N, CA, C and O atoms as a printed pandas DataFrame, in Angstrom:
     atom_number atom_name residue_name chain_id  residue_number  x_coord  y_coord  z_coord
0              1         N          MET        A               1 -135.402 -121.286  -26.798
1              2        CA          MET        A               1 -136.039 -121.330  -28.100
2              3         C          MET        A               1 -135.048 -121.741  -29.175
3              4         O          MET        A               1 -135.411 -122.448  -30.115
4              5         N          SER        A               2 -133.838 -121.320  -29.051
5              6        CA          SER        A               2 -132.829 -121.620  -30.049
6              7         C          SER        A               2 -132.656 -123.125  -30.246
7              8         O          SER        A               2 -132.544 -123.595  -31.378
8              9         N          LYS        A               3 -132.633 -123.879  -29.153
9             10        CA          LYS        A               3 -132.477 -125.327  -29.247
10            11         C          LYS        A               3 -133.679 -125.956  -29.956
11            12         O          LYS        A               3 -133.519 -126.858  -30.778
12            13         N          THR        A               4 -134.866 -125.482  -29.637
13            14        CA          THR        A               4 -136.071 -126.012  -30.273
14            15         C          THR        A               4 -136.059 -125.737  -31.769
15            16         O          THR        A               4 -136.399 -126.610  -32.567
16            17         N          LEU        A               5 -135.669 -124.533  -32.148
17            18        CA          LEU        A               5 -135.611 -124.184  -33.563
18            19         C          LEU        A               5 -134.597 -125.060  -34.296
19            20         O          LEU        A               5 -134.863 -125.513  -35.409
20            21         N          GLU        A               6 -133.466 -125.296  -33.697
21            22        CA          GLU        A               6 -132.456 -126.162  -34.312
22            23         C          GLU        A               6 -132.983 -127.586  -34.479
23            24         O          GLU        A               6 -132.717 -128.229  -35.495
24            25         N          GLN        A               7 -133.720 -128.078  -33.501
25            26        CA          GLN        A               7 -134.305 -129.415  -33.593
26            27         C          GLN        A               7 -135.311 -129.490  -34.738
27            28         O          GLN        A               7 -135.361 -130.479  -35.469
28            29         N          ILE        A               8 -136.103 -128.443  -34.885
29            30        CA          ILE        A               8 -137.081 -128.406  -35.976
30            31         C          ILE        A               8 -136.368 -128.380  -37.325
31            32         O          ILE        A               8 -136.746 -129.103  -38.247
32            33         N          LYS        A               9 -135.345 -127.554  -37.436
33            34        CA          LYS        A               9 -134.571 -127.488  -38.681
34            35         C          LYS        A               9 -133.986 -128.852  -39.029
35            36         O          LYS        A               9 -134.068 -129.296  -40.174
36            37         N          ASN        A              10 -133.395 -129.515  -38.035
37            38        CA          ASN        A              10 -132.803 -130.835  -38.271
38            39         C          ASN        A              10 -133.862 -131.841  -38.705
39            40         O          ASN        A              10 -133.623 -132.643  -39.608
40            41         N          TYR        A              11 -135.026 -131.804  -38.070
41            42        CA          TYR        A              11 -136.124 -132.709  -38.419
42            43         C          TYR        A              11 -136.558 -132.493  -39.867
43            44         O          TYR        A              11 -136.735 -133.449  -40.621
44            45         N          VAL        A              12 -136.726 -131.225  -40.243
45            46        CA          VAL        A              12 -137.152 -130.914  -41.609
46            47         C          VAL        A              12 -136.095 -131.377  -42.605
47            48         O          VAL        A              12 -136.429 -131.990  -43.619
48            49         N          GLN        A              13 -134.841 -131.094  -42.331
49            50        CA          GLN        A              13 -133.773 -131.515  -43.240
50            51         C          GLN        A              13 -133.743 -133.030  -43.386
51            52         O          GLN        A              13 -133.600 -133.549  -44.493
52            53         N          LEU        A              14 -133.877 -133.734  -42.276
53            54        CA          LEU        A              14 -133.845 -135.192  -42.290
54            55         C          LEU        A              14 -134.985 -135.773  -43.118
55            56         O          LEU        A              14 -134.792 -136.732  -43.865
56            57         N          HIS        A              15 -136.163 -135.193  -42.984
57            58        CA          HIS        A              15 -137.349 -135.759  -43.622
58            59         C          HIS        A              15 -137.655 -135.192  -45.001
59            60         O          HIS        A              15 -138.624 -135.602  -45.639
60            61         N          THR        A              16 -136.840 -134.256  -45.464
61            62        CA          THR        A              16 -137.068 -133.691  -46.796
62            63         C          THR        A              16 -135.870 -133.885  -47.721
63            64         O          THR        A              16 -135.887 -133.413  -48.857
64            65         N          ALA        A              17 -134.857 -134.556  -47.261
65            66        CA          ALA        A              17 -133.609 -134.685  -48.021
66            67         C          ALA        A              17 -133.809 -135.295  -49.407
67            68         O          ALA        A              17 -133.084 -134.953  -50.342
68            69         N          GLU        A              18 -134.762 -136.174  -49.545
69            70        CA          GLU        A              18 -134.954 -136.863  -50.820
70            71         C          GLU        A              18 -136.163 -136.365  -51.607
71            72         O          GLU        A              18 -136.578 -136.994  -52.581
72            73         N          MET        A              19 -136.722 -135.247  -51.186
73            74        CA          MET        A              19 -137.886 -134.698  -51.886
74            75         C          MET        A              19 -137.477 -134.040  -53.200
75            76         O          MET        A              19 -136.368 -133.525  -53.348
76            77         N          GLU        A              20 -138.400 -134.077  -54.134
77            78        CA          GLU        A              20 -138.207 -133.329  -55.380
78            79         C          GLU        A              20 -138.289 -131.840  -55.045
79            80         O          GLU        A              20 -138.930 -131.451  -54.069
80            81         N          ASP        A              21 -137.639 -131.015  -55.856
81            82        CA          ASP        A              21 -137.602 -129.576  -55.587
82            83         C          ASP        A              21 -138.996 -128.969  -55.467
83            84         O          ASP        A              21 -139.256 -128.206  -54.537
84            85         N          ALA        A              22 -139.881 -129.291  -56.381
85            86        CA          ALA        A              22 -141.225 -128.705  -56.363
86            87         C          ALA        A              22 -141.974 -129.085  -55.088
87            88         O          ALA        A              22 -142.656 -128.250  -54.493
88            89         N          ASP        A              23 -141.847 -130.333  -54.672
89            90        CA          ASP        A              23 -142.506 -130.772  -53.441
90            91         C          ASP        A              23 -141.911 -130.081  -52.217
91            92         O          ASP        A              23 -142.633 -129.692  -51.299
92            93         N          TYR        A              24 -140.599 -129.936  -52.217
93            94        CA          TYR        A              24 -139.915 -129.260  -51.107
94            95         C          TYR        A              24 -140.354 -127.799  -51.022
95            96         O          TYR        A              24 -140.637 -127.288  -49.938
96            97         N          ILE        A              25 -140.406 -127.142  -52.166
97            98        CA          ILE        A              25 -140.820 -125.742  -52.208
98            99         C          ILE        A              25 -142.239 -125.596  -51.668
99           100         O          ILE        A              25 -142.505 -124.712  -50.854
100          101         N          ASN        A              26 -143.145 -126.453  -52.114
101          102        CA          ASN        A              26 -144.531 -126.396  -51.637
102          103         C          ASN        A              26 -144.621 -126.657  -50.138
103          104         O          ASN        A              26 -145.372 -125.980  -49.435
104          105         N          LEU        A              27 -143.871 -127.621  -49.651
105          106        CA          LEU        A              27 -143.870 -127.920  -48.226
106          107         C          LEU        A              27 -143.366 -126.736  -47.417
107          108         O          LEU        A              27 -143.991 -126.345  -46.430
108          109         N          MET        A              28 -142.241 -126.162  -47.828
109          110        CA          MET        A              28 -141.654 -125.055  -47.084
110          111         C          MET        A              28 -142.554 -123.821  -47.119
111          112         O          MET        A              28 -142.667 -123.110  -46.120
112          113         N          ARG        A              29 -143.189 -123.562  -48.253
113          114        CA          ARG        A              29 -144.109 -122.416  -48.321
114          115         C          ARG        A              29 -145.332 -122.660  -47.442
115          116         O          ARG        A              29 -145.807 -121.744  -46.770
116          117         N          GLY        A              30 -145.839 -123.877  -47.443
117          118        CA          GLY        A              30 -146.964 -124.212  -46.579
118          119         C          GLY        A              30 -146.587 -124.097  -45.114
119          120         O          GLY        A              30 -147.369 -123.596  -44.305
120          121         N          LEU        A              31 -145.403 -124.552  -44.770
121          122        CA          LEU        A              31 -144.911 -124.448  -43.398
122          123         C          LEU        A              31 -144.760 -122.984  -42.982
123          124         O          LEU        A              31 -145.112 -122.603  -41.866
124          125         N          ALA        A              32 -144.236 -122.180  -43.888
125          126        CA          ALA        A              32 -144.066 -120.751  -43.607
126          127         C          ALA        A              32 -145.412 -120.063  -43.401
127          128         O          ALA        A              32 -145.563 -119.247  -42.492
128          129         N          GLU        A              33 -146.386 -120.392  -44.242
129          130        CA          GLU        A              33 -147.726 -119.812  -44.087
130          131         C          GLU        A              33 -148.336 -120.224  -42.753
131          132         O          GLU        A              33 -148.936 -119.402  -42.061
132          133         N          TRP        A              34 -148.186 -121.483  -42.398
133          134        CA          TRP        A              34 -148.727 -121.970  -41.126
134          135         C          TRP        A              34 -148.041 -121.258  -39.951
135          136         O          TRP        A              34 -148.705 -120.814  -39.014
136          137         N          ALA        A              35 -146.714 -121.155  -40.009
137          138        CA          ALA        A              35 -145.977 -120.513  -38.921
138          139         C          ALA        A              35 -146.400 -119.053  -38.775
139          140         O          ALA        A              35 -146.591 -118.574  -37.656
140          141         N          ASN        A              36 -146.548 -118.351  -39.878
141          142        CA          ASN        A              36 -146.986 -116.955  -39.819
142          143         C          ASN        A              36 -148.392 -116.833  -39.247
143          144         O          ASN        A              36 -148.665 -115.938  -38.447
144          145         N          SER        A              37 -149.287 -117.734  -39.657
145          146        CA          SER        A              37 -150.660 -117.654  -39.145
146          147         C          SER        A              37 -150.695 -117.951  -37.643
147          148         O          SER        A              37 -151.483 -117.349  -36.914
148          149         N          GLN        A              38 -149.856 -118.864  -37.180
149          150        CA          GLN        A              38 -149.790 -119.167  -35.751
150          151         C          GLN        A              38 -149.248 -117.978  -34.968
151          152         O          GLN        A              38 -149.756 -117.651  -33.895
152          153         N          ALA        A              39 -148.228 -117.339  -35.501
153          154        CA          ALA        A              39 -147.662 -116.164  -34.840
154          155         C          ALA        A              39 -148.682 -115.024  -34.813
155          156         O          ALA        A              39 -148.842 -114.351  -33.794
156          157         N          ASP        A              40 -149.368 -114.813  -35.935
157          158        CA          ASP        A              40 -150.386 -113.758  -35.998
158          159         C          ASP        A              40 -151.504 -114.018  -35.004
159          160         O          ASP        A              40 -151.941 -113.102  -34.307
160          161         N          ALA        A              41 -151.973 -115.261  -34.929
161          162        CA          ALA        A              41 -153.056 -115.601  -34.013
162          163         C          ALA        A              41 -152.636 -115.391  -32.564
163          164         O          ALA        A              41 -153.417 -114.897  -31.751
164          165         N          THR        A              42 -151.418 -115.761  -32.248
165          166        CA          THR        A              42 -150.919 -115.582  -30.886
166          167         C          THR        A              42 -150.772 -114.104  -30.563
167          168         O          THR        A              42 -151.136 -113.660  -29.474
168          169         N          GLU        A              43 -150.244 -113.352  -31.504
169          170        CA          GLU        A              43 -150.079 -111.919  -31.306
170          171         C          GLU        A              43 -151.440 -111.240  -31.137
171          172         O          GLU        A              43 -151.605 -110.382  -30.269
172          173         N          TYR        A              44 -152.393 -111.616  -31.948
173          174        CA          TYR        A              44 -153.737 -111.043  -31.858
174          175         C          TYR        A              44 -154.370 -111.385  -30.514
175          176         O          TYR        A              44 -154.982 -110.533  -29.870
176          177         N          ARG        A              45 -154.217 -112.635  -30.103
177          178        CA          ARG        A              45 -154.786 -113.080  -28.827
178          179         C          ARG        A              45 -154.171 -112.288  -27.673
179          180         O          ARG        A              45 -154.877 -111.873  -26.754
180          181         N          GLU        A              46 -152.848 -112.079  -27.723
181          182        CA          GLU        A              46 -152.169 -111.327  -26.671
182          183         C          GLU        A              46 -152.672 -109.886  -26.623
183          184         O          GLU        A              46 -152.839 -109.318  -25.544
184          185         N          ASP        A              47 -152.913 -109.299  -27.793
185          186        CA          ASP        A              47 -153.397 -107.922  -27.847
186          187         C          ASP        A              47 -154.822 -107.801  -27.311
187          188         O          ASP        A              47 -155.223 -106.730  -26.856
188          189         N          ASN        A              48 -155.582 -108.884  -27.360
189          190        CA          ASN        A              48 -156.984 -108.837  -26.956
190          191         C          ASN        A              48 -157.246 -109.489  -25.608
191          192         O          ASN        A              48 -158.397 -109.745  -25.256
192          193         N          ASP        A              49 -156.198 -109.758  -24.860
193          194        CA          ASP        A              49 -156.350 -110.351  -23.530
194          195         C          ASP        A              49 -156.543 -109.293  -22.452
195          196         O          ASP        A              49 -156.431 -109.589  -21.262
196          197         N          ILE        A              50 -156.827 -108.088  -22.854
197          198        CA          ILE        A              50 -157.036 -107.019  -21.883
198          199         C          ILE        A              50 -158.362 -107.253  -21.178
199          200         O          ILE        A              50 -159.391 -107.473  -21.817
200          201         N          VAL        A              51 -158.324 -107.204  -19.882
201          202        CA          VAL        A              51 -159.536 -107.391  -19.090
202          203         C          VAL        A              51 -160.007 -106.020  -18.623
203          204         O          VAL        A              51 -159.273 -105.273  -17.977
204          205         N          PHE        A              52 -161.232 -105.720  -18.966
205          206        CA          PHE        A              52 -161.812 -104.435  -18.575
206          207         C          PHE        A              52 -162.656 -104.638  -17.321
207          208         O          PHE        A              52 -163.455 -105.572  -17.251
208          209         N          PRO        A              53 -162.482 -103.770  -16.339
209          210        CA          PRO        A              53 -163.282 -103.895  -15.112
210          211         C          PRO        A              53 -164.750 -103.610  -15.402
211          212         O          PRO        A              53 -165.086 -102.786  -16.253
212          213         N          ILE        A              54 -165.599 -104.298  -14.688
213          214        CA          ILE        A              54 -167.038 -104.100  -14.832
214          215         C          ILE        A              54 -167.495 -103.179  -13.714
215          216         O          ILE        A              54 -167.269 -103.443  -12.533
216          217         N          ASP        A              55 -168.135 -102.106  -14.109
217          218        CA          ASP        A              55 -168.676 -101.169  -13.110
218          219         C          ASP        A              55 -169.958 -101.773  -12.541
219          220         O          ASP        A              55 -170.877 -102.128  -13.279
220          221         N          GLU        A              56 -169.999 -101.877  -11.253
221          222        CA          GLU        A              56 -171.196 -102.436  -10.613
222          223         C          GLU        A              56 -171.885 -101.398   -9.765
223          224         O          GLU        A              56 -172.911 -101.686   -9.149
């Protein structure tokens, strides 16, 4: 995971180097919100993957 995170950081730095501060701030906040929502959705899905046996 560490290598992937570093690649993402490098990509963001490369593609945002010339952005205005306000645009950069909005992008990073949007990215953070998206990342949190993805983590929450995955965590919720993992918590609800419990399979209950069916009594027959």
